[in-house]
N, C-alpha and C positions, 0 to 999 in steps of 0.2 A: 307496406313495411315502414315507411316514414311515419305514418300515423301511430303505429305501434311503438316505435322508438320515442316519438313525442309524448305519448301517454306514459311510457315508462319513465322518461326524464321528469315529467311533471309529478308523477307519483314519488319518485326518489327525492326531487327537489323539495317537495312538501315536508319530507321527513328529516332530511339532512342539510337543507339550505345550500345546495350546490351553486345556485345563482349568486349567493353572497361571495363564495370563494372565487367564482369567475369574475365578478365585479371587482373584487380586491386585487386579483392578478392583473386585470385590465388597467388598473390605476398605477401599477408599478412600471417604472421605466428603467431601461438599461442604457448606460452611457455608450455612445458610438464614437470611436476614435481609432487610430491606427494600431493600437494595442488590444483591441476588443477580442481578437482571436483567442487570447489567453483565458478569457472568461469561460470558455467551453470545456476546458480540461477538468474542472471540478465535476461537471455533469458527466463527462466520460468516465471518470473514476467511480462515480455513483452507479452508472449503468453497468460497469464491469463487476462491481461488488454485488449488484442484484443478480447478475448471471452466475457468479460464484455461489451465492446462497442457493439459487435454484438448482444448479447442477450438483452442489454439495448434498442437498437433500435427496436427490435421486441416487447418488452414490451411497448415501447412508442406508438406503433400503437393503443393500446387499453386502456392505462392508462389515468385516469382523475385526474388531480392535484387539487382537491378541497376536503374540509373536508366532503362534502355531498356525493361525488361520488368515492373517492379514494378507500375506502375499498371494495365497491361493484364492482369497475372495476377490482380489483385484484381477487375477487371471480369469476367474469365472465371469466377472463383469465384462472384461474385454473380449472374451471368446464365446460366451453363452448368452448373455443378456442382449436383447435387440438394441442395437446402437449404443451399447455400453462403452465400447472403445471410443466412440465419438463424444459421449458425455464426459468421460474422463479426460480426454484430450482437450475439450473445450474448457473444462474446469482448470486444468493445469496452465493452459495458455492464458486464460482470463486472469489467473493469479499473477502471472508475470506482467501482463499488460496493465493490470490495475496498479502495481507498484510503479511502473513507468509513468502512467498518467498522473498518479499522485505526486511523484517526484517533480514532474514538469509543472504541475499546478503549484507545488510548494515554491519552486524557484521563481515562477512568474509572480507570485504574491510577494516574494522577497524583493525582487528587482523593482516592482512597482511600489514598494513601501506600503502595501495594503494592510500591513499588520499594525499600523500606527493608530493612535486614538481616533475613534472609539472601538477599534477592532482587535484589541489585544486578546480577548477571550476567544474570538473566532480563530485567530492564529494558533492559540494554545490547543484548542480542540482539534484543529486540523493536523497539527504536528503529532499530537497523541494518537490520532487515527493512523497517521503514517507509521509511527512506531509499532502500533498494533498490527498494521498490515505486514510489517517485517516479521512480527511474531507469528502471524498466520502462516507466512511462507516457511519460517524455520520449523514450526510444529508440524505443518502439513507435509514437509519434505520427508519425514520419517515414516509416515503412515503406510506407504506401500511395503515397508520392511524389506527393501531390496539392498543389495550390497553397497551401492554408492551412497544411499541415504543413511545407512547404518554408520559407516565410517565417517561421513561428513558430520553427522550429529555428534559422534564421539569427539571429533576434532573441535567442533564448535563448543561443546560443553567443557572440554579441556581448557579452552581459552577463557571461558567464564570462570573456571576454577583457579586461575592464577591471580584474580583480583585480590588485593590485600584484604585481610580480615574476613570479608563476607564471601570470598571466592569459593572456598571449600563447602560451606553450608549451601551456597547457591547451586553449586554443581550437584550436590547430593539431592537437593530439592528438585532440580530439573530432571535428573535421572531416576529419581525414586530409589536411589541406592548409590553404591560406589561405582558401578559400571552401567553401561547402556544395555538394558535387558528388556524383557517383556513389560516390566513395570514402567520403564521409560516410555514405551509405546502407548501403554494405557494412559499414562499421565499426559503425554502430548495429544492423544486423541481427545481427552477431556478438555484440554486447553483449546484445541482447534474447533470443536463443535459446540462448546457450551460457554466456557469462561470468556474467551476473546470475543465471540459474537455478541454476548450480553453487554460487555463493556462498550464495544464498538457501536452498538445500536444506540445506547444512551448518548455517546459523544456525537454520533451522526445526527440524531434528532436535535440536540443542542446547537450543533453547527449550522444546520439548515434553518432553524428558527432565527439564529443570529443574522445569517445572510439575508433572510427575508425581512427582518426587522431593520437592519442597517443599510440594506441595498449594496450595490457594487461600487467599489471605490474607483476614483479617477486617478490617472498618473499625476505625479507632482509637477511635471514639466509643462502641463497645459497652460496656455495663456489665460489668466484669470479674467481678462477683459473680453475674451472671445466668446461668442455665443455657443452654448453647449448643444451638441446633437444627441438625441436619445431615440430609442425605439421602445414600443410597449413590450413588457415581458411576455404577455399573452395577447395574441398568439405568435407575434413576430419572432421574439427570441426563442420561445419554446419550440417552435417549428424548426428553427435552425438547429437547435439542440438535438431534436429527434432525428433530423437528417444526418447529423454527425454520428449519432448512435447507430443508425442503419449502416453507415460506412464502416464503423468500427466492428459491427456485427459481421459484415462481409469479410473483413480482414481476419477476424477471429475464426470464421468458418473455413477460410482458405488455409490458415495455419493448422487448424485441427485436422482437416482432411488430408492435406498434402504433407504435413510434418507431424504425424501422430506421436503422442508422448510414449516413449519407450518404457518398458517395465524393468528390463534388466534381469539379473539373477537374484535369487533369494539370499538374504543376509545370513552369513555364517559367523556367529560370534567368536568362533575359535580359529577362523582363518586369518591370514595376514592381510593387511590393507592393500588393495590394488593400487597400481601406479596412477597418478593423475587425479587423486582425490582433491576436490575443491568444492567450496560452497556455491550456492546460486549466485547469479551475476550481480545481484544487488548487495551482496556481502563481499564480493570479490576484491574491491579496491582496498578494504580494510585487511582482508586476509593477505593480499599481496604486499601491502605496506609493512605488515609485521615481519615479513621475511627479511626486510632490509635493516631491521634493528639488530645491533650486535647483542651477544649474549649478556654482556654487562655494560652499563653506562655508569661510571663511578661506582656507587654502592647499590645501584638499583638494577633489578633484572630488566633486560631490554624489552621483553614481551609485556611485562607489567607496566613499564613506562609508556609503551605504545597504546595499550588499552586505556591507561589513564588519560593520555592526550586525546584520544577519540571520545572518551566520556566527557571530558571538559569541553571539547569543541561542540559536542552535541548539546550540552547544557547551555552553552552560550548562544547557540543557534535557536534553541527553544525559547530563551528569554530575551531575544533580540528586541521585542517591542518595549521592554523595560529599560534598556540601556541606549536605544536609539530613539530619543524623544525629540530631536530637533526637527521641526516641521519644514524649514526652508531648505532650498537646494544650496549646496556649497561644497567646501573641501571634504567635510565629513561624509556627505552623501556620496560623493564620487569615490571616496575610499571604501565605503560599503559596497558600491557597485563593483569596484575592482576586486574586493574580497570575494564577492559572489562569483565573479568570472573565474577567479583563481580556484575556488572550490569546485566549480563545474569542470574546469580543465583537469584538476587533480583527480577527480573521480573518473573521468573519461580515460585519462592516460593510464592510471593504475588498474582500471578494469580491463583495458586492452592488454596490458602487460600480463595480468593474471590469467587472461583467457588463452594467450598464446604461450605461456611459460610451461 
C-alpha cells in the first residue's frame, strides 16, 4: 500500500510540483508567544466556512427556492432524506459558529494591532468577509420560509428602509418589491447561493495570499531585544490547526445531534407577527440598542440616528488601519485597547439584554 501511495505521490509531484509547495511551507515560521492561541481562530473560521459550503451544496440538491415550496422542501429534507435533518442542523450551527469564530478573530487582530503597516489590506479583506458573513446569515435566515424568519426579515428590511435618501430604494431592492413576498425569497436565495459566495471566494483567496506573503504579526509589547521563538508552519502549526478543527467538528456534531435546528411553522404573509420576534444573536445588540432610542431627538428620528451611529462606528472600525498609524506603545494605544474592551462589553451586555427581553 505504501509503495502505491509513493508512486501516486511521485506521479502527482511530477505534474503539479507538490514538493515545491511542501518546501515553501516548511520554510515558513509562526511566532510563538503567550498570545499565539489567537492565531488559530482564522483557521477555525475557514474550516467552518468549508463545512457550510459542503452542507449547503447537499441541501441545494433538494431545496426549492419559492414561497410555495421552500418550507415543504425543508420538511422533506428533514423527514425523508437520509440524514437530511443532520445536514441541515450542521449547516445552521456551522453558520453561527462561523460568525462567532470570525468575530473572535477580528477582535484578536484589533487588540494585537495586527492591522498596521503592511497589513492594512489584510484587515480590509477580513472585515469585508465578516460583513459578508453577516449577509450570509441574514439572507439564509429567510430561506426556510417559516414564521419567525419571515417576520424577522420584515423587521430587518424595515430598519434598512429608514436610512435617509437611500433607505426606501434599498428596502425595495432587498425585498424585490414593497413587501416581503416570494420575490424576496427568490432574491435572498440568489444572494445566498451565488452573489455572496462569489464575492467571498475572491476576498478569501486574496486574504489567504496576503497572510502567506506577509506572515503572522507579533504583538507590539514584545521585548525587541529578546530572542524570538518560532515554529515551522508545516507540519507543526498545521497539525495543531487540524487538531483544533477536529475539536470544533466534535462540538459541531454534538450541537447538531442534541440540539437540532427547529423548522417551526410555515410563514403566513397575512397573519399578525408572533410575540418575541427578534433577529439572530449577532444582530441582537443593534436591535436591542434601537429600542432605547426615543422617537425623536431634536429634529432627527431616533431610529434613523441609531442606524447612522452604527453605520459611522462600523466605517471607523473598518478604516482603523488608516487612522491608527502610530507604531509605538503609549497613551493612544491604551485608549484604543480600552475602546476595544468597551465595544466587546457593549456587544455582550446588549446581546444578553436582547436575549432575555
